[in-house]
C-alpha positions as CSV (number, residue, x, y, z in Angstrom):
1,M,64.3,86.1,101.2
2,K,66.1,89.4,100.9
3,R,69.0,89.7,103.3
4,R,70.0,92.9,105.1
5,K,73.2,94.6,104.2
6,L,76.3,93.2,105.8
7,R,78.2,95.7,107.9
8,I,81.9,95.6,107.3
9,L,84.6,97.4,109.3
10,I,87.8,98.0,107.4
11,I,91.2,98.8,109.0
12,T,93.2,101.1,106.7
13,M,95.8,103.8,106.7
14,G,93.9,105.5,103.9
15,G,95.4,106.5,100.5
16,P,95.5,104.1,97.5
17,R,94.6,101.0,99.5
18,Q,91.4,102.5,100.9
19,E,90.5,103.9,97.5
20,A,91.0,100.4,96.0
21,I,88.8,98.6,98.5
22,Q,86.1,101.3,98.3
23,T,86.0,100.8,94.5
24,M,85.9,97.1,94.9
25,F,82.8,97.2,97.2
26,E,81.1,99.6,94.8
27,H,80.4,96.6,92.6
28,C,78.1,95.1,95.3
29,A,77.1,98.3,97.2
30,D,73.5,97.0,97.6
31,R,74.7,94.2,99.8
32,F,77.2,96.0,102.1
33,E,77.6,98.9,104.4
34,L,81.2,100.0,104.9
35,S,82.9,101.8,107.8
36,F,86.6,102.5,108.3
37,C,88.8,102.2,111.3
38,P,92.2,104.0,111.1
39,G,95.4,102.0,111.2
40,I,98.1,102.9,113.7
41,P,101.4,104.0,112.1
42,S,104.5,103.1,114.0
43,R,105.6,106.8,114.3
44,L,102.4,107.5,116.4
45,I,103.5,105.1,119.2
46,R,107.1,105.9,119.2
47,T,106.7,108.7,121.8
48,R,105.4,108.1,125.3
49,E,102.4,110.3,124.8
50,G,101.3,108.5,121.6
51,F,102.0,105.1,123.0
52,F,100.0,105.6,126.2
53,R,97.2,107.4,124.5
54,T,96.8,104.6,122.0
55,A,97.1,101.8,124.6
56,Y,94.4,103.5,126.7
57,E,92.1,104.0,123.8
58,A,92.6,100.3,123.0
59,G,91.3,99.5,126.5
60,L,94.6,98.2,127.8
61,I,95.9,100.8,130.3
62,P,93.7,101.3,133.4
63,L,91.8,104.7,133.5
64,V,93.5,105.7,136.8
65,E,96.9,105.1,135.4
66,W,96.1,107.1,132.2
67,E,94.7,110.0,134.1
68,A,97.9,110.2,136.2
69,L,100.1,109.8,133.1
70,Q,98.3,112.7,131.4
71,V,99.2,115.0,134.3
72,G,102.9,114.0,134.0
73,L,103.0,114.3,130.2
74,R,101.6,117.8,130.5
75,E,103.5,119.1,133.5
76,Y,106.9,117.3,133.6
77,P,107.3,115.2,130.5
78,K,111.2,115.1,130.6
79,D,111.5,114.4,134.3
80,P,113.9,111.5,134.8
81,N,111.6,110.2,137.6
82,F,108.6,110.6,135.4
83,F,106.9,107.3,136.3
84,A,107.6,107.6,140.0
85,R,106.1,111.1,140.2
86,C,103.1,110.2,138.0
87,L,102.1,107.0,139.6
88,Q,103.2,107.3,143.2
89,N,99.6,107.4,144.5
90,V,98.2,105.0,142.0
91,P,97.8,101.4,143.2
92,V,99.2,98.6,141.0
93,T,96.6,96.4,139.3
94,E,95.9,93.2,141.2
95,N,95.9,89.7,139.8
96,R,98.6,90.5,137.2
97,H,100.5,87.7,135.5
98,G,104.3,87.7,135.0
99,S,107.4,87.5,137.1
100,L,107.5,88.8,140.6
101,E,109.4,91.9,139.4
102,D,106.8,92.5,136.7
103,K,103.9,92.3,139.1
104,K,105.5,95.1,141.2
105,L,105.2,97.5,138.3
106,H,102.2,99.4,137.0
107,Y,100.8,97.9,133.8
108,S,101.7,101.1,131.8
109,V,105.3,101.0,133.2
110,E,105.9,97.4,132.3
111,F,104.3,97.8,128.9
112,W,106.4,100.9,128.0
113,R,109.7,99.5,129.3
114,K,109.3,96.3,127.2
115,S,108.1,98.1,124.1
116,K,110.2,101.2,123.9
117,A,113.1,99.5,122.0
118,L,111.0,97.5,119.5
119,N,112.4,99.3,116.4
120,R,111.0,97.4,113.4
121,G,108.6,95.5,115.7
122,R,106.8,98.7,116.4
123,C,104.9,98.1,113.1
124,V,103.6,94.9,114.5
125,L,102.5,96.7,117.7
126,G,100.7,99.3,115.6
127,C,98.9,96.5,113.8
128,F,98.0,94.9,117.2
129,F,96.6,98.2,118.5
130,A,94.6,98.7,115.3
131,H,92.9,95.4,115.6
132,I,92.1,95.8,119.3
133,L,90.5,99.1,118.5
134,A,88.6,97.6,115.6
135,M,87.3,94.7,117.7
136,K,86.0,97.2,120.3
137,K,84.1,99.1,117.6
138,L,82.8,95.8,116.1
139,V,81.2,94.5,119.4
140,E,79.9,98.0,120.4
141,E,78.3,98.7,117.0
142,N,77.5,95.2,115.8
143,F,79.5,94.8,112.7
144,D,79.6,91.5,110.8
145,A,83.3,91.4,109.9
146,I,86.6,93.1,110.3
147,L,88.8,93.4,107.2
148,E,92.3,94.7,106.5
149,D,92.7,96.8,103.4
150,N,94.9,94.1,101.7
151,T,91.9,91.9,100.9
152,R,90.2,91.1,97.5
153,M,87.0,89.3,96.7
154,S,84.6,88.2,94.1
155,P,81.8,90.9,94.0
156,E,79.4,88.2,92.7
157,L,80.1,85.6,95.4
158,V,81.3,87.4,98.5
159,A,77.9,88.2,100.1
160,S,76.6,84.6,99.7
161,R,79.8,83.1,101.0
162,I,79.6,85.3,104.1
163,W,76.0,84.5,104.8
164,D,76.6,80.7,104.2
165,T,79.4,80.9,106.7
166,I,77.3,82.7,109.3
167,D,74.3,80.4,108.8
168,A,76.4,77.3,109.2
169,S,78.4,78.7,112.1
170,E,75.2,79.6,114.0
171,K,74.0,76.0,113.5
172,G,77.3,74.5,114.5
173,G,77.4,75.5,118.1
174,E,78.6,78.5,120.1
175,C,81.2,80.5,118.1
176,H,83.4,83.3,119.5
177,L,85.8,83.7,116.5
178,R,84.9,83.2,112.9
179,Y,87.3,83.4,109.9
180,Y,86.0,84.5,106.5
181,G,89.6,84.4,105.1
182,W,92.8,82.8,106.1
183,L,96.2,81.7,104.8
184,G,99.1,79.3,105.7
185,S,102.2,78.0,104.2
186,L,101.7,75.7,101.1
187,T,102.6,72.7,103.2
188,N,100.3,73.6,106.0
189,I,97.4,74.8,103.9
190,D,97.5,71.5,101.9
191,W,97.4,69.6,105.2
192,V,94.6,71.8,106.6
193,W,92.5,71.2,103.4
194,N,93.0,67.5,103.0
195,V,93.4,66.3,106.6
196,H,92.5,68.7,109.4
197,S,89.3,70.1,107.9
198,I,88.0,66.6,107.6
199,R,89.0,65.5,111.0
200,Q,87.8,68.6,112.7
201,K,84.7,69.6,110.7
202,V,82.0,71.5,112.5
203,I,78.9,69.4,113.0
204,I,75.7,71.2,112.1
205,E,72.7,70.8,114.4
206,D,70.3,69.8,111.6
207,G,72.5,66.7,111.0
208,N,74.1,67.9,107.8
209,D,77.6,66.3,107.9
210,D,78.8,68.1,104.8
211,T,79.7,71.3,106.5
212,E,82.2,73.7,105.0
213,L,83.5,74.8,108.4
214,F,86.2,73.3,110.6
215,H,87.6,74.0,114.0
216,F,90.8,76.0,114.4
217,P,94.0,73.8,114.2
218,I,96.2,73.6,117.3
219,P,99.8,72.2,117.5
220,A,98.6,68.9,118.9
221,D,96.7,68.3,115.6
222,F,100.0,67.8,113.8
223,D,101.0,64.8,116.0
224,N,98.7,62.3,114.3
225,N,99.8,62.4,110.6
226,N,100.8,58.7,110.1
227,E,97.9,58.1,107.8
228,N,98.9,61.0,105.6
229,Q,102.6,60.3,104.8
230,E,102.2,61.8,101.4
231,H,101.9,65.3,103.0
232,E,105.3,64.8,104.6
233,E,107.2,64.3,101.3
234,K,109.0,67.2,99.8
235,G,107.1,69.2,97.2
236,I,103.9,67.2,97.3
237,I,100.8,69.3,96.8
238,D,97.4,68.1,96.0
239,P,97.6,67.3,92.2
240,S,94.0,68.3,91.6
241,C,95.2,71.9,91.8
242,S,97.5,71.8,88.8
243,N,96.4,72.5,85.2
244,D,97.8,73.1,81.8
245,N,97.7,76.9,82.1
246,N,100.4,77.1,84.7
247,D,97.9,78.8,87.0
248,F,99.3,76.9,90.0
249,V,103.0,76.3,90.7
250,S,103.7,73.7,93.3
251,N,107.5,74.0,93.4
252,K,108.7,75.2,96.8
253,S,111.6,77.4,97.7
254,S,114.5,75.8,99.6
255,T,113.5,77.8,102.7
256,E,109.9,76.5,103.0
257,H,109.2,73.7,105.4
258,T,108.1,70.4,103.9
259,T,106.4,68.8,106.9
260,P,103.2,70.2,108.4
261,G,103.8,72.0,111.6
262,G,104.1,75.3,113.3
263,N,101.3,77.8,112.9
264,A,98.8,76.1,110.6
265,I,96.8,79.2,109.9
266,W,98.0,82.8,109.4
267,G,96.3,86.1,109.0
268,A,93.7,88.4,110.6
269,Y,92.5,90.0,107.4
270,A,88.8,88.8,107.5
271,Y,87.1,87.7,110.7
272,W,84.4,88.3,113.3
273,I,84.7,88.1,117.1
274,S,81.9,87.8,119.6
275,K,81.4,90.1,122.5
276,E,82.2,87.3,124.9
277,G,85.3,86.4,122.9
278,Y,86.5,90.1,122.9
279,N,85.9,90.4,126.6
280,A,87.9,87.2,127.3
281,L,90.7,88.4,125.1
282,M,90.9,91.8,126.8
283,E,90.7,90.3,130.2
284,K,93.9,88.4,129.5
285,L,95.7,91.3,127.8
286,R,94.8,93.7,130.6
287,H,96.4,91.5,133.2
288,D,99.4,90.1,131.3
289,V,101.8,92.3,129.3
290,G,103.6,89.1,128.4
291,A,100.6,88.0,126.3
292,I,101.5,91.0,124.0
293,V,105.3,91.4,124.3
294,W,107.8,88.8,125.2
295,K,111.5,87.8,125.2
296,G,113.0,84.4,125.2
297,K,115.9,83.4,127.4
298,R,118.5,83.9,124.7
299,M,116.8,86.9,123.0
300,R,118.4,90.4,123.4
301,Q,115.2,92.4,122.8
302,Y,111.5,92.0,123.3
303,I,109.2,91.3,120.4
304,I,105.5,91.8,119.8
305,K,103.3,88.7,119.4
306,P,101.3,89.3,116.2
307,I,97.5,89.7,116.6
308,D,96.8,86.7,114.3
309,K,98.6,84.5,116.8
310,V,97.3,86.0,120.0
311,M,93.6,86.1,119.1
312,P,93.0,82.4,118.4
313,R,95.4,81.4,121.2
314,Q,93.5,83.3,123.8
315,I,90.0,82.4,122.5
316,T,91.1,78.7,122.7
317,A,92.4,79.2,126.2
318,A,89.3,81.0,127.4
319,F,86.8,78.6,125.8
320,S,88.2,75.9,123.4
321,R,89.2,75.7,119.8
322,K,85.7,74.3,119.2
323,H,84.5,77.8,119.6
324,I,86.5,79.0,116.6
325,H,85.0,78.3,113.1
326,V,87.0,78.5,109.9
327,T,85.4,78.4,106.5
328,K,86.7,76.2,103.6
329,K,85.1,78.6,101.2
330,P,86.9,81.9,101.9
331,A,84.9,85.1,101.1
332,F,88.1,87.2,101.1
333,F,91.6,86.6,99.7
334,R,94.9,88.4,100.1
335,A,95.7,90.8,97.3
336,P,98.6,89.6,95.1
337,M,102.0,91.1,95.9
338,L,100.4,94.0,97.8
339,T,103.6,94.8,99.7
340,S,103.3,94.0,103.4
341,K,104.4,96.7,105.8
342,I,105.6,94.0,108.3
343,H,106.8,90.9,106.4
344,S,107.3,91.7,102.7
345,K,109.7,88.8,102.3
346,W,106.8,86.4,102.6
347,D,104.6,88.2,99.9
348,P,105.4,85.5,97.2
349,S,104.5,82.7,99.6
350,F,101.2,84.5,100.5
351,C,100.4,84.6,96.8
352,S,101.2,80.9,96.3
353,S,99.0,79.9,99.2
354,T,96.2,82.2,97.9
355,N,96.6,80.6,94.5
356,Y,96.1,77.2,96.1
357,Q,92.9,78.3,98.0
358,L,91.4,79.7,94.8
359,H,91.8,76.4,93.0
360,R,90.4,74.4,95.9
361,T,87.3,76.6,95.8
362,S,86.9,76.2,92.1
363,S,87.9,79.9,91.6
364,S,90.7,81.8,89.9
365,W,92.4,85.2,90.1
366,S,90.1,86.3,87.2
367,D,87.1,85.9,89.5
368,L,88.4,88.5,92.0
369,W,88.2,92.2,91.7
370,L,91.8,93.4,91.2
371,T,93.5,96.7,90.4
372,E,95.1,97.1,87.0
373,M,98.6,96.6,88.5
374,E,97.5,93.4,90.3
375,R,96.2,92.0,87.0
376,R,99.5,92.7,85.4
377,I,101.2,90.9,88.3
378,I,98.9,87.9,87.7
379,D,99.5,87.9,84.0
380,H,103.3,87.9,84.6
381,F,102.9,85.0,87.0
382,K,100.8,83.0,84.5
383,S,103.5,83.5,81.8
384,T,106.6,83.0,83.9
385,G,105.6,81.2,87.1
386,E,107.3,84.0,89.1
387,W,105.7,86.5,91.6
388,I,107.1,90.0,91.2
389,T,106.4,93.3,92.9
390,P,104.7,96.4,91.4
391,N,108.1,98.1,91.3
392,Q,109.5,95.2,89.3
393,I,106.6,95.5,86.8
394,E,107.3,99.2,86.4
395,E,111.0,98.5,85.9
396,D,110.2,96.0,83.1
397,V,108.1,98.6,81.3
398,N,110.9,101.2,81.6
């Protein structure tokens, strides 16, 4: 049976990254329909006008507050009593979460005061906004997946893996968040693969017990690891992933944790969310600024909660983690050493974890569509066991 084209929505800032992903999908254009959703640069949300406009378009700020703010931004933008003048006749949203002082403030005021000094964290907020905007478009126009422009895939396998995941997920119970790609630290990804995905596999309605889906891991899942002591020993990674070609390197840096724990799964670079899931997420965010930006007791400044942490947490709270399905056969992988705009220091770790996933799915980097530079990076890794950046590749040439 011939399948319809899969509709993919890609978050991108444009430029070389968008060009690369468009070229990648040209190799399977008969199976996909692409649309693009603009990323949100940090400079756009540095000003009050850019911040409020983006937050309103993302569906976070109430319409009545936005209309009042527009008047103030147009008529008295530099007034020291800007918020008091703008919002004096606007009621504060009811049923808000937070401290007593927070609840007295309008949503837009609380959000701005906690976000205006983010500095580097503003990139994380831009990413957050971009995903919320993309989710809105996905549920309104019925897309099959949201991708970031840092993803790579096998043109020959990607469509079948997406359809396999969709088919299994639809038979595995109600799903409100579905992952087509994901990452984790080497320690956690090994634990997810060998322990959690077995314990928490999605049971298919037709009785097939060999599903390739599992439910999203939560912190409590780490509490029962007594039967898997080998995963708590330093440097132990599933030996089936090593080979004579040095395609996989299991040595860990001194900074990487060696016991499973923390956030088991990272990333929001390939996923789908249901309309019900999106509505539940937005209902929480619209009533609780603290679900987006927070500050611990000993912290000097507020920080943004990354979207890949907020999304599964709120879906789990609204429904349960049983409503989140994660595939053991990812359709999308993170591009090698494509410098992160938020956490570039983790790029080598991302690559090592991706390398692990490829081996566990009987694949390799050579199966993925990669740019010429990315292939040079992979060749360098295969010969030296070291992940280096594109700039370092160019320096070696010169």
